[in-house]
All heavy atoms as an XYZ file, in Angstrom:
828
protein
N       0.815     -1.201      0.006
C      -0.008      0.003     -0.011
C       0.862      1.264      0.010
O       0.600      2.183     -0.762
C      -0.932     -0.043      1.209
C      -1.783      1.216      1.411
S      -2.954      1.642      0.130
C      -3.988      0.215      0.044
N       1.887      1.314      0.848
C       2.700      2.512      0.916
C       3.477      2.797     -0.378
O       3.609      3.982     -0.750
C       3.664      2.459      2.121
C       3.004      2.749      3.468
C       3.959      2.532      4.623
C       2.433      4.146      3.509
N       3.940      1.790     -1.113
C       4.552      2.110     -2.403
C       3.576      2.815     -3.371
O       3.961      3.743     -4.094
C       4.992      0.770     -2.961
C       5.233     -0.074     -1.752
C       4.150      0.372     -0.777
N       2.326      2.419     -3.346
C       1.303      3.069     -4.202
C       1.067      4.509     -3.723
O       0.923      5.413     -4.555
C      -0.001      2.291     -4.198
C       0.067      0.969     -4.912
C       0.480      1.113     -6.382
O      -0.009      2.024     -7.058
O       1.308      0.299     -6.835
N       1.053      4.714     -2.435
C       0.878      6.060     -1.896
C       2.037      6.938     -2.333
O       1.856      8.085     -2.740
C       0.743      6.016     -0.352
C      -0.610      5.388      0.020
C       0.885      7.393      0.262
C      -0.804      5.115      1.499
N       3.245      6.394     -2.294
C       4.429      7.131     -2.735
C       4.337      7.541     -4.202
O       4.714      8.650     -4.572
N       3.811      6.662     -5.033
C       3.636      6.965     -6.462
C       2.633      8.129     -6.631
O       2.831      9.016     -7.459
C       3.146      5.746     -7.243
C       4.211      4.685     -7.397
C       3.608      3.461     -8.113
C       4.584      2.300     -8.115
N       4.011      1.122     -8.729
N       1.573      8.084     -5.865
C       0.549      9.153     -5.959
C       1.177     10.494     -5.520
O       0.961     11.514     -6.151
C      -0.652      8.809     -5.074
C      -1.371      7.582     -5.632
C      -1.635     10.002     -5.004
C      -2.401      6.975     -4.685
N       1.936     10.457     -4.429
C       2.568     11.663     -3.919
C       3.529     12.253     -4.972
O       3.478     13.447     -5.268
C       3.298     11.383     -2.603
C       2.275     11.124     -1.485
C       4.234     12.531     -2.210
C       2.862     10.575     -0.189
N       4.363     11.397     -5.542
C       5.321     11.874     -6.557
C       4.585     12.457     -7.767
O       4.915     13.549     -8.245
C       6.249     10.762     -7.023
C       7.138     11.230     -8.186
C       8.120     10.189     -8.576
N       9.171     10.206     -7.553
C      10.112      9.288     -7.423
N      10.132      8.264     -8.242
N      11.026      9.409     -6.500
N       3.568     11.728     -8.237
C       2.833     12.208     -9.415
C       2.180     13.563     -9.138
O       2.321     14.505     -9.936
C       1.764     11.184     -9.808
C       0.940     11.588    -10.996
C      -0.175     10.583    -11.288
O      -0.749     10.012    -10.364
N      -0.457     10.401    -12.544
N       1.510     13.691     -8.024
C       0.829     14.940     -7.715
C       1.820     16.084     -7.475
O       1.629     17.183     -7.918
C      -0.066     14.741     -6.519
C      -0.921     15.962     -6.139
C      -1.814     16.464     -7.255
N      -2.912     15.600     -7.537
C      -4.169     15.803     -7.153
N      -4.476     16.879     -6.483
N      -5.098     14.957     -7.476
N       2.934     15.774     -6.789
C       3.945     16.792     -6.501
C       4.524     17.318     -7.826
O       4.665     18.534     -8.026
C       5.059     16.203     -5.636
C       6.207     17.157     -5.343
C       7.302     16.507     -4.534
N       7.960     15.389     -5.200
C       8.838     15.509     -6.202
N       9.152     16.701     -6.682
N       9.407     14.445     -6.738
N       4.842     16.411     -8.735
C       5.421     16.831    -10.017
C       4.418     17.606    -10.855
O       4.779     18.603    -11.502
C       5.938     15.612    -10.778
C       7.163     14.989    -10.146
C       7.629     13.734    -10.801
O       6.876     13.037    -11.477
N       8.896     13.390    -10.587
N       3.164     17.216    -10.797
C       2.143     17.951    -11.552
C       1.989     19.371    -11.017
O       1.696     20.286    -11.780
C       0.789     17.234    -11.478
C       0.752     15.985    -12.335
C      -0.521     15.209    -12.124
O      -1.197     15.353    -11.117
N      -0.857     14.401    -13.109
N       2.169     19.546     -9.738
C       2.042     20.849     -9.119
C       3.347     21.657     -9.242
O       3.401     22.826     -8.859
C       1.598     20.746     -7.669
C       0.195     20.243     -7.545
C      -0.292     20.216     -6.119
O       0.365     20.661     -5.200
N      -1.480     19.657     -5.929
N       4.382     21.026     -9.738
C       5.660     21.711     -9.987
C       6.380     22.109     -8.700
O       7.024     23.143     -8.668
N       6.244     21.286     -7.651
C       6.947     21.590     -6.422
C       8.007     20.533     -6.146
O       7.884     19.391     -6.591
C       6.006     21.757     -5.213
C       5.243     20.481     -4.918
C       5.069     22.930     -5.397
C       4.406     20.539     -3.665
N       9.043     20.953     -5.469
C      10.147     20.033     -5.154
C       9.812     19.224     -3.898
O       8.883     19.573     -3.150
C      11.452     20.810     -4.912
O      11.275     21.609     -3.727
C      11.817     21.688     -6.108
N      10.611     18.204     -3.679
C      10.483     17.415     -2.442
C      10.707     18.325     -1.248
O       9.974     18.261     -0.259
C      11.486     16.250     -2.434
C      11.053     15.179     -3.442
C      11.617     15.658     -1.031
C      12.039     14.037     -3.613
N      11.675     19.218     -1.351
C      11.970     20.135     -0.271
C      10.779     21.055      0.025
O      10.441     21.290      1.209
C      13.209     20.976     -0.601
C      14.499     20.178     -0.665
C      14.711     19.405     -2.001
O      13.904     19.575     -2.943
O      15.675     18.645     -2.050
N      10.158     21.577     -1.013
C       8.999     22.457     -0.831
C       7.833     21.698     -0.196
O       7.134     22.206      0.705
C       8.581     23.098     -2.147
C       9.552     24.089     -2.682
C       9.252     24.454     -4.123
O       8.852     23.644     -4.937
N       9.471     25.739     -4.441
N       7.582     20.478     -0.676
C       6.508     19.669     -0.129
C       6.765     19.390      1.360
O       5.867     19.497      2.183
C       6.331     18.376     -0.906
C       5.297     17.384     -0.384
C       3.911     18.036     -0.289
C       5.256     16.155     -1.264
N       7.997     19.028      1.671
C       8.350     18.746      3.071
C       8.123     19.960      3.941
O       7.529     19.855      5.028
C       9.800     18.257      3.152
N       8.584     21.101      3.474
C       8.436     22.356      4.263
C       6.964     22.698      4.467
O       6.519     23.007      5.565
C       9.174     23.491      3.574
C       9.105     24.784      4.358
C       9.865     25.925      3.678
O      10.793     25.651      2.895
O       9.473     27.075      3.913
N       6.193     22.647      3.392
C       4.784     23.021      3.478
C       3.961     22.046      4.294
O       2.951     22.396      4.860
C       4.204     23.165      2.067
C       4.787     24.351      1.290
C       4.366     24.339     -0.163
O       3.347     23.761     -0.544
N       5.181     24.968     -1.013
N       4.408     20.775      4.319
C       3.706     19.729      5.061
C       4.205     19.578      6.509
O       3.655     18.819      7.269
C       3.840     18.380      4.368
O       3.381     18.437      3.051
N       5.343     20.256      6.780
C       5.978     20.134      8.086
C       6.396     18.709      8.402
O       6.206     18.198      9.498
C       5.078     20.685      9.201
C       5.887     21.034     10.441
O       7.029     21.407     10.350
N       5.237     20.923     11.600
N       6.956     18.049      7.366
C       7.549     16.704      7.539
C       8.958     16.768      6.977
O       9.332     17.749      6.325
C       6.724     15.593      6.830
C       5.319     15.499      7.398
C       6.682     15.796      5.327
N       9.728     15.743      7.205
C      11.137     15.769      6.769
C      11.243     15.502      5.267
O      10.430     14.808      4.670
C      11.966     14.763      7.534
O      11.638     13.459      7.134
N      12.315     16.085      4.704
C      12.626     15.813      3.295
C      12.867     14.327      3.125
O      12.421     13.712      2.127
C      13.891     16.619      2.869
C      13.561     18.119      2.908
C      14.390     16.180      1.505
C      14.792     19.025      2.760
N      13.557     13.749      4.084
C      13.865     12.302      4.025
C      12.563     11.458      3.920
O      12.506     10.487      3.175
C      14.674     11.908      5.260
O      14.806     10.519      5.297
N      11.560     11.825      4.709
C      10.297     11.058      4.669
C       9.676     11.143      3.308
O       9.261     10.107      2.759
C       9.316     11.580      5.735
C       7.937     10.897      5.710
C       8.062      9.406      5.973
C       6.997     11.578      6.679
N       9.568     12.324      2.725
C       8.990     12.456      1.381
C       9.791     11.639      0.374
O       9.220     10.885     -0.441
C       8.946     13.937      0.931
C       8.158     14.807      1.904
C       8.416     14.042     -0.493
C       6.694     14.536      1.945
N      11.098     11.765      0.428
C      11.967     11.030     -0.519
C      11.769      9.530     -0.376
O      11.619      8.809     -1.379
C      13.417     11.412     -0.285
O      14.266     10.702     -1.135
N      11.784      9.049      0.876
C      11.624      7.599      1.079
C      10.235      7.126      0.691
O      10.080      6.038      0.115
C      11.931      7.262      2.553
C      13.402      7.363      2.868
C      13.770      6.952      4.295
N      13.128      7.816      5.274
C      12.235      7.426      6.197
N      11.877      6.179      6.280
N      11.690      8.289      7.027
N       9.196      7.935      0.946
C       7.844      7.579      0.531
C       7.780      7.419     -0.987
O       7.241      6.433     -1.498
C       6.843      8.673      0.938
C       6.138      8.552      2.270
C       5.399      9.828      2.615
C       5.202      7.376      2.266
N       8.313      8.381     -1.691
C       8.239      8.363     -3.161
C       9.004      7.176     -3.736
O       8.672      6.695     -4.796
C       8.766      9.672     -3.759
C       7.826     10.821     -3.520
C       8.218     12.080     -4.295
O       9.240     12.060     -5.024
O       7.479     13.072     -4.202
N      10.026      6.735     -3.043
C      10.842      5.573     -3.501
C      10.291      4.265     -2.985
O      10.855      3.201     -3.279
C      12.290      5.761     -3.098
C      13.000      6.879     -3.849
C      14.457      7.007     -3.464
N      14.566      7.632     -2.131
C      15.215      7.088     -1.092
N      15.804      5.935     -1.194
N      15.240      7.728      0.059
N       9.198      4.313     -2.221
C       8.600      3.077     -1.697
C       9.439      2.447     -0.588
O       9.391      1.230     -0.392
N      10.178      3.249      0.155
C      11.087      2.742      1.181
C      10.577      2.985      2.601
O      11.349      3.000      3.548
C      12.477      3.383      1.051
C      13.116      3.165     -0.301
C      13.440      1.701     -0.521
C      14.155      1.528     -1.861
N      14.356      0.130     -2.194
N       9.285      3.219      2.751
C       8.681      3.480      4.078
C       7.763      2.322      4.430
O       6.904      1.919      3.600
C       7.898      4.819      4.075
C       7.151      5.003      5.391
C       8.841      5.967      3.816
N       7.916      1.776      5.633
C       7.062      0.662      6.073
C       5.851      1.115      6.844
O       4.850      0.418      6.941
C       7.886     -0.315      6.927
C       8.939     -1.015      6.097
O       8.724     -1.333      4.961
N      10.078     -1.244      6.707
N       5.934      2.314      7.455
C       4.804      2.860      8.177
C       4.954      4.372      8.264
O       6.041      4.895      8.085
C       4.662      2.237      9.583
C       5.892      2.447     10.432
O       6.382      3.566     10.566
N       6.416      1.387     11.023
N       3.827      5.035      8.485
C       3.817      6.502      8.537
C       2.696      6.931      9.478
O       1.644      6.272      9.554
C       3.611      7.117      7.123
C       3.711      8.653      7.171
C       2.343      6.635      6.497
C       3.711      9.307      5.802
N       2.938      8.002     10.201
C       1.902      8.534     11.097
C       0.789      9.128     10.248
O       1.052      9.795      9.237
C       2.484      9.628     11.993
C       3.464      9.115     13.015
C       3.996     10.263     13.853
C       5.022      9.770     14.853
N       5.606     10.855     15.603
N      -0.433      8.935     10.673
C      -1.575      9.448      9.935
C      -1.529     10.962      9.860
O      -1.921     11.551      8.842
C      -2.912      8.943     10.540
C      -4.066      9.153      9.541
C      -3.216      9.625     11.852
C      -4.040      8.218      8.390
N      -0.968     11.637     10.889
C      -0.847     13.088     10.864
C       0.075     13.539      9.744
O      -0.185     14.530      9.081
C      -0.338     13.617     12.221
C      -1.258     13.385     13.371
C      -0.942     12.076     14.093
O      -0.332     11.153     13.571
N      -1.404     11.974     15.328
N       1.159     12.812      9.536
C       2.107     13.161      8.470
C       1.475     12.973      7.101
O       1.589     13.818      6.231
C       3.380     12.314      8.576
O       4.047     12.560      9.781
N       0.800     11.822      6.940
C       0.172     11.556      5.654
C      -0.947     12.568      5.385
O      -1.101     13.046      4.257
C      -0.391     10.120      5.621
C      -0.875      9.623      4.283
C       0.215      9.683      3.236
C      -1.397      8.199      4.426
N      -1.686     12.931      6.409
C      -2.742     13.932      6.255
C      -2.160     15.277      5.856
O      -2.723     15.965      4.998
C      -3.521     14.056      7.564
O      -4.547     14.995      7.456
N      -1.066     15.677      6.459
C      -0.426     16.942      6.127
C       0.080     16.963      4.690
O      -0.081     17.969      3.958
C       0.729     17.260      7.093
N       0.640     15.858      4.250
C       1.109     15.755      2.858
C      -0.085     15.836      1.916
O      -0.062     16.559      0.909
C       1.895     14.444      2.658
C       3.202     14.478      3.445
C       2.167     14.200      1.182
C       3.884     13.129      3.592
N      -1.132     15.100      2.233
C      -2.338     15.121      1.389
C      -2.901     16.528      1.266
O      -3.193     16.987      0.158
C      -3.396     14.167      1.963
N      -3.002     17.217      2.374
C      -3.546     18.587      2.386
C      -2.702     19.492      1.515
O      -3.215     20.294      0.716
C      -3.615     19.108      3.806
C      -4.308     20.451      3.892
C      -4.477     20.915      5.323
O      -4.738     20.065      6.209
O      -4.346     22.139      5.571
N      -1.394     19.385      1.630
C      -0.486     20.240      0.842
C      -0.670     19.968     -0.647
O      -0.573     20.880     -1.466
C       0.971     19.982      1.257
O       1.119     20.292      2.647
C       1.929     20.838      0.431
N      -0.948     18.725     -1.000
C      -1.109     18.335     -2.398
C      -2.546     18.448     -2.897
O      -2.898     17.972     -3.974
C      -0.586     16.897     -2.617
C       0.900     16.703     -2.395
C       1.237     15.249     -2.432
C       1.700     17.491     -3.414
N      -3.416     19.032     -2.056
C      -4.844     19.198     -2.395
C      -5.501     17.826     -2.637
O      -6.292     17.653     -3.561
C      -5.052     20.113     -3.594
C      -4.534     21.502     -3.335
O      -4.811     22.083     -2.295
N      -3.762     22.038     -4.252
N      -5.157     16.882     -1.785
C      -5.749     15.559     -1.819
C      -6.489     15.307     -0.518
O      -6.265     16.008      0.480
C      -4.672     14.470     -1.979
C      -3.886     14.436     -3.286
C      -2.674     13.514     -3.149
C      -4.789     13.978     -4.415
N      -7.330     14.307     -0.546
C      -7.986     13.831      0.672
C      -7.280     12.534      1.057
O      -6.747     11.817      0.194
C      -9.466     13.552      0.428
C     -10.234     14.806      0.056
C     -11.674     14.475     -0.271
C     -12.386     15.758     -0.675
N     -13.744     15.503     -1.114
N      -7.281     12.196      2.333
C      -6.656     10.934      2.748
C      -7.224      9.757      1.966
O      -6.494      8.843      1.574
C      -6.879     10.698      4.235
C      -5.851     11.333      5.167
C      -6.207     11.076      6.617
C      -4.458     10.808      4.874
N      -8.533      9.797      1.702
C      -9.172      8.696      0.977
C      -8.577      8.508     -0.420
O      -8.597      7.401     -0.961
C     -10.675      8.951      0.851
N      -8.016      9.573     -1.001
C      -7.428      9.463     -2.343
C      -6.288      8.471     -2.370
O      -5.994      7.885     -3.408
C      -6.951     10.824     -2.831
C      -8.110     11.807     -3.047
O      -9.235     11.363     -3.310
O      -7.840     13.022     -2.981
N      -5.620      8.270     -1.262
C      -4.501      7.341     -1.194
C      -4.963      5.884     -1.148
O      -4.154      4.973     -1.376
C      -3.620      7.610      0.014
C      -2.864      8.905     -0.031
C      -2.964      9.807      1.017
C      -2.078      9.238     -1.118
C      -2.257     11.001      0.990
C      -1.375     10.436     -1.151
C      -1.453     11.312     -0.097
N      -6.204      5.660     -0.830
C      -6.691      4.308     -0.574
C      -7.742      3.849     -1.589
O      -8.421      2.841     -1.383
C      -7.257      4.191      0.844
C      -6.226      4.582      1.851
C      -6.236      5.844      2.449
C      -5.203      3.709      2.212
C      -5.287      6.210      3.368
C      -4.247      4.072      3.126
C      -4.271      5.325      3.728
N      -7.854      4.551     -2.691
C      -8.787      4.165     -3.732
C      -8.281      2.950     -4.494
O      -7.072      2.659     -4.466
C      -8.981      5.304     -4.737
C      -9.646      6.523     -4.176
C      -9.878      7.515     -5.303
N     -10.138      8.842     -4.781
C     -11.347      9.318     -4.512
N     -12.391      8.558     -4.633
N     -11.505     10.540     -4.057
N      -9.164      2.330     -5.233
C      -8.769      1.261     -6.163
C      -7.661      1.811     -7.046
O      -7.783      2.911     -7.577
C     -10.013      0.877     -6.975
C      -9.760     -0.232     -7.966
O      -8.670     -0.250     -8.588
O     -10.652     -1.051     -8.138
N      -6.585      1.058     -7.252
C      -5.488      1.553     -8.104
C      -5.930      2.018     -9.491
O      -5.312      2.890    -10.073
C      -4.538      0.367     -8.186
C      -4.806     -0.416     -6.968
C      -6.271     -0.232     -6.667
N      -6.995      1.432    -10.000
C      -7.494      1.839    -11.330
C      -8.148      3.217    -11.275
O      -8.399      3.805    -12.332
C      -8.485      0.791    -11.866
C      -7.909     -0.592    -12.103
C      -9.013     -1.549    -12.537
C      -6.799     -0.552    -13.153
N      -8.427      3.711    -10.105
C      -9.121      4.996     -9.935
C      -8.191      6.038     -9.315
O      -8.661      7.007     -8.739
C     -10.353      4.826     -9.064
C     -11.398      3.840     -9.557
C     -12.512      3.699     -8.536
C     -11.961      4.258    -10.902
N      -6.888      5.906     -9.496
C      -5.956      6.806     -8.837
C      -5.271      7.811     -9.762
O      -4.447      8.593     -9.323
C      -4.914      6.015     -8.068
C      -5.447      5.329     -6.862
C      -4.410      4.582     -6.081
O      -3.326      4.302     -6.544
N      -4.742      4.248     -4.847
N      -5.637      7.827    -11.033
C      -5.045      8.828    -11.911
C      -5.537     10.228    -11.500
O      -6.593     10.363    -10.904
C      -5.353      8.565    -13.388
O      -6.694      8.849    -13.644
N      -4.757     11.217    -11.829
C      -5.077     12.592    -11.397
C      -6.457     13.026    -11.814
O      -7.220     13.583    -10.998
C      -4.013     13.558    -11.949
O      -2.735     13.109    -11.521
C      -4.253     14.970    -11.475
N      -6.822     12.835    -13.062
C      -8.121     13.290    -13.548
C      -9.269     12.514    -12.904
O     -10.303     13.113    -12.576
C      -8.210     13.179    -15.067
C      -7.374     14.221    -15.754
O      -7.099     15.285    -15.208
N      -6.928     13.916    -16.962
N      -9.084     11.228    -12.690
C     -10.161     10.430    -12.070
C     -10.318     10.879    -10.602
O     -11.463     11.058    -10.150
C      -9.831      8.920    -12.170
C     -10.829      8.116    -11.326
C      -9.903      8.451    -13.623
N      -9.222     11.065     -9.895
C      -9.307     11.517     -8.504
C     -10.002     12.887     -8.446
O     -10.861     13.119     -7.583
C      -7.913     11.567     -7.853
C      -7.942     12.325     -6.534
C      -7.373     10.152     -7.638
N      -9.630     13.781     -9.346
C     -10.253     15.123     -9.344
C     -11.758     15.038     -9.586
O     -12.550     15.706     -8.938
C      -9.587     16.008    -10.389
N     -12.162     14.179    -10.531
C     -13.583     14.007    -10.837
C     -14.315     13.403     -9.639
O     -15.391     13.894     -9.255
C     -13.786     13.159    -12.082
C     -15.215     12.852    -12.453
C     -16.004     14.134    -12.740
C     -15.254     11.928    -13.671
N     -13.761     12.361     -9.052
C     -14.407     11.752     -7.906
C     -14.519     12.701     -6.722
O     -15.530     12.761     -6.044
C     -13.652     10.479     -7.500
C     -13.721      9.310     -8.476
C     -12.780      8.197     -8.046
C     -15.148      8.809     -8.620
N     -13.460     13.479     -6.507
C     -13.525     14.474     -5.413
C     -14.564     15.543     -5.688
O     -15.307     15.962     -4.800
C     -12.143     15.127     -5.204
C     -11.152     14.207     -4.528
O     -11.579     13.178     -3.965
O      -9.945     14.517     -4.563
N     -14.634     15.971     -6.953
C     -15.623     16.991     -7.309
C     -17.040     16.439     -7.072
O     -17.870     17.106     -6.454
C     -15.467     17.364     -8.787
C     -16.468     18.376     -9.266
C     -16.292     19.732     -9.030
C     -17.641     17.957     -9.923
C     -17.247     20.653     -9.450
C     -18.594     18.889    -10.329
C     -18.381     20.216    -10.102
O     -19.337     21.138    -10.490
N     -17.290     15.238     -7.542
C     -18.598     14.629     -7.383
C     -18.925     14.413     -5.886
O     -20.065     14.672     -5.455
C     -18.695     13.298     -8.106
C     -18.737     13.372     -9.643
C     -18.612     11.972    -10.250
C     -20.030     14.061    -10.119
N     -17.957     14.006     -5.101
C     -18.224     13.732     -3.698
C     -18.538     14.992     -2.915
O     -19.191     14.937     -1.870
C     -17.067     12.981     -3.039
O     -15.948     13.805     -2.921
N     -18.085     16.142     -3.398
C     -18.356     17.412     -2.713
C     -19.728     17.987     -3.040
O     -20.166     18.938     -2.371
C     -17.272     18.446     -3.064
C     -15.944     18.117     -2.429
O     -15.910     17.338     -1.447
O     -14.906     18.637     -2.911
N     -20.410     17.452     -4.031
C     -21.725     17.938     -4.426
C     -22.819     17.377     -3.518
O     -22.689     16.275     -2.968
C     -22.033     17.530     -5.873
C     -21.176     18.120     -6.968
C     -21.560     17.503     -8.330
C     -21.367     19.630     -7.040
N     -23.931     18.098     -3.404
C     -25.092     17.538     -2.714
C     -25.561     16.290     -3.479
O     -25.391     16.200     -4.705
C     -26.143     18.634     -2.788
C     -25.392     19.882     -3.098
C     -24.167     19.477     -3.838
N     -26.157     15.318     -2.781
C     -26.506     14.033     -3.363
C     -27.360     14.167     -4.633
O     -27.110     13.510     -5.626
C     -27.226     13.170     -2.335
N     -28.377     15.045     -4.592
C     -29.235     15.167     -5.782
C     -28.492     15.738     -6.982
O     -28.675     15.314     -8.113
C     -30.493     16.006     -5.460
C     -30.177     17.429     -5.057
O     -29.108     17.717     -4.510
N     -31.111     18.322     -5.297
N     -27.613     16.683     -6.734
C     -26.825     17.272     -7.832
C     -25.796     16.255     -8.368
O     -25.575     16.187     -9.546
C     -26.106     18.531     -7.313
C     -25.306     19.243     -8.360
C     -26.173     19.926     -9.406
N     -25.308     20.551    -10.405
C     -25.350     20.289    -11.696
N     -26.243     19.484    -12.196
N     -24.519     20.886    -12.514
N     -25.222     15.464     -7.451
C     -24.268     14.432     -7.844
C     -24.930     13.408     -8.771
O     -24.412     13.038     -9.794
C     -23.700     13.754     -6.598
C     -22.655     12.705     -6.877
C     -21.989     12.177     -5.607
N     -22.888     11.881     -4.518
C     -22.932     12.549     -3.370
N     -22.130     13.561     -3.155
N     -23.778     12.200     -2.435
N     -26.140     12.975     -8.412
C     -26.885     12.000     -9.240
C     -27.226     12.603    -10.606
O     -27.105     11.960    -11.647
C     -28.165     11.568     -8.521
C     -27.957     10.474     -7.520
C     -27.366      9.205     -8.147
O     -27.872      8.746     -9.192
O     -26.404      8.674     -7.572
N     -27.642     13.843    -10.616
C     -28.000     14.538    -11.851
C     -26.777     14.642    -12.771
O     -26.857     14.333    -13.970
C     -28.500     15.948    -11.489
C     -28.987     16.777    -12.619
C     -29.439     18.141    -12.125
O     -30.313     18.198    -11.228
O     -28.903     19.154    -12.641
N     -25.664     15.035    -12.224
C     -24.450     15.188    -13.007
C     -23.906     13.836    -13.481
O     -23.484     13.688    -14.640
C     -23.372     15.923    -12.226
C     -22.088     16.273    -12.947
C     -22.369     17.063    -14.240
C     -21.171     17.055    -12.051
N     -23.969     12.820    -12.614
C     -23.525     11.482    -12.999
C     -24.374     10.956    -14.144
O     -23.850     10.376    -15.107
C     -23.598     10.535    -11.809
N     -25.695     11.193    -14.087
C     -26.563     10.772    -15.183
C     -26.223     11.479    -16.492
O     -26.190     10.833    -17.569
N     -25.967     12.784    -16.412
C     -25.619     13.502    -17.625
C     -24.285     13.028    -18.208
O     -24.146     12.889    -19.437
C     -25.519     15.013    -17.290
N     -23.319     12.734    -17.345
C     -22.020     12.230    -17.842
C     -22.197     10.863    -18.520
O     -21.603     10.603    -19.566
C     -21.025     12.124    -16.687
C     -20.443     13.444    -16.169
C     -19.677     13.196    -14.890
C     -19.572     14.080    -17.221
N     -23.001     10.012    -17.909
C     -23.255      8.706    -18.511
C     -23.934      8.830    -19.866
O     -23.595      8.082    -20.813
C     -24.084      7.823    -17.563
C     -23.317      7.328    -16.355
C     -24.251      6.671    -15.363
C     -22.202      6.337    -16.775
N     -24.846      9.742    -20.003
C     -25.499      9.974    -21.286
C     -24.477     10.415    -22.335
O     -24.492      9.953    -23.480
C     -26.615     11.008    -21.163
C     -27.870     10.472    -20.524
C     -28.927     11.579    -20.469
C     -30.112     11.070    -19.661
N     -31.127     12.128    -19.473
N     -23.595     11.323    -21.959
C     -22.550     11.787    -22.858
C     -21.631     10.628    -23.280
O     -21.257     10.523    -24.432
C     -21.685     12.882    -22.218
C     -22.315     14.254    -22.139
C     -21.439     15.173    -21.305
C     -22.503     14.820    -23.529
N     -21.302      9.782    -22.344
C     -20.437      8.650    -22.651
C     -21.117      7.673    -23.615
O     -20.473      7.131    -24.520
C     -20.018      7.929    -21.389
C     -19.088      8.720    -20.458
C     -18.909      8.014    -19.128
C     -17.741      8.933    -21.136
N     -22.408      7.460    -23.433
C     -23.130      6.567    -24.354
C     -23.228      7.162    -25.743
O     -23.164      6.461    -26.736
C     -24.533      6.244    -23.786
C     -24.503      5.351    -22.578
N     -24.000      4.086    -22.612
C     -24.907      5.581    -21.299
C     -24.075      3.548    -21.417
N     -24.625      4.443    -20.597
N     -23.350      8.486    -25.814
C     -23.385      9.167    -27.131
C     -22.057      9.082    -27.826
O     -21.977      9.067    -29.061
C     -23.797     10.638    -26.957
C     -25.227     10.907    -26.573
C     -25.421     12.398    -26.295
C     -26.194     10.428    -27.650
N     -20.980      9.025    -27.077
C     -19.625      9.011    -27.642
C     -19.236      7.644    -28.182
O     -18.237      7.515    -28.866
C     -18.606      9.452    -26.599
N     -20.007      6.609    -27.866
C     -19.656      5.240    -28.335
C     -19.708      5.120    -29.796
O     -20.402      5.449    -30.570
C     -20.590      4.202    -27.686
C     -20.194      3.886    -26.268
C     -21.045      2.761    -25.776
C     -20.657      2.381    -24.379
N     -21.440      1.272    -23.857
């Protein structure tokens, strides 16, 4: 699980154009921790540290634990957007997206 989390962190950090040092400073964690996470060399991490990293990268903790097939940046952004909507609006938008997808076939 942690190697996958490290991949997500690296991908998001690079997309945002920030260095490991900047991420560490903004998250109030060590540079070493970020580096080891990204390389898959961490066996455990405090939830507070992971939460701080997630917040800095504009992620939710849940984003680290999604199905690996649903972890690309655009999919995570869409799922987060939908989850922030009121239930009725989320259903309405999901229906409209599905209609568009069926038309595109």
